[in-house]
C-alpha positions as CSV (number, residue, x, y, z in Angstrom):
1,M,134.1,-56.1,-141.7
2,S,136.6,-55.8,-138.9
3,H,138.5,-58.8,-137.6
4,G,140.2,-57.0,-134.7
5,S,143.3,-55.9,-136.6
6,S,143.9,-52.9,-134.4
7,P,146.7,-51.8,-132.1
8,A,144.6,-52.7,-129.1
9,A,143.9,-56.2,-130.3
10,W,147.5,-56.8,-131.2
11,T,148.8,-55.5,-127.9
12,A,146.4,-57.7,-126.0
13,V,147.4,-60.8,-127.9
14,L,151.1,-60.1,-127.6
15,V,150.9,-59.5,-123.8
16,S,148.8,-62.6,-123.4
17,L,151.3,-64.7,-125.4
18,A,154.1,-63.2,-123.3
19,G,152.3,-64.2,-120.2
20,F,151.9,-67.8,-121.3
21,L,155.6,-67.9,-122.3
22,V,156.7,-66.5,-118.9
23,G,154.3,-68.9,-117.1
24,G,155.5,-71.8,-119.1
25,I,159.2,-71.0,-118.4
26,G,158.3,-70.7,-114.7
27,L,157.3,-74.3,-114.7
28,I,160.6,-75.6,-116.2
29,P,162.5,-77.6,-114.9
30,E,160.9,-77.4,-111.5
31,P,158.1,-75.0,-110.7
32,N,159.1,-71.4,-109.8
33,W,155.8,-70.1,-108.5
34,V,156.8,-66.5,-108.5
35,V,157.7,-66.5,-112.2
36,F,154.6,-68.6,-113.0
37,S,152.4,-66.1,-111.1
38,I,153.9,-63.2,-113.1
39,G,153.0,-65.0,-116.2
40,V,149.4,-65.6,-115.0
41,V,149.1,-61.9,-114.2
42,L,150.3,-60.9,-117.6
43,A,148.0,-63.3,-119.4
44,V,144.9,-62.3,-117.4
45,G,145.8,-58.6,-117.5
46,A,145.9,-58.6,-121.3
47,L,142.1,-58.5,-121.5
48,P,141.6,-55.3,-119.5
49,L,144.6,-53.8,-121.3
50,G,143.0,-54.4,-124.7
51,K,139.7,-53.0,-123.5
52,V,141.3,-49.8,-122.1
53,M,143.3,-49.3,-125.3
54,S,140.1,-49.8,-127.4
55,L,138.2,-47.3,-125.3
56,A,141.1,-44.9,-125.7
57,G,140.7,-45.0,-129.5
58,F,143.2,-47.6,-130.5
59,G,140.5,-50.2,-131.3
60,S,138.8,-50.8,-134.6
61,D,135.4,-49.4,-135.5
62,R,132.4,-51.8,-135.5
63,V,130.6,-52.4,-138.8
64,K,126.9,-51.6,-138.7
65,G,124.7,-54.7,-138.8
66,H,127.2,-57.1,-137.3
């Protein structure tokens, strides 16, 4: 059974976490909307990045019957 332990999954998670970190830092101490927007783009862009990497062969194989 695969739980998504693949380079594609890990990259998507790390980019998403980086996006949340950058976005959070952009809100301290007063909102810097440019830095916050960069964080949002990173966090949202992690999903297509993971999908593209998975289609390129860096994802895990699905188990039959699941």
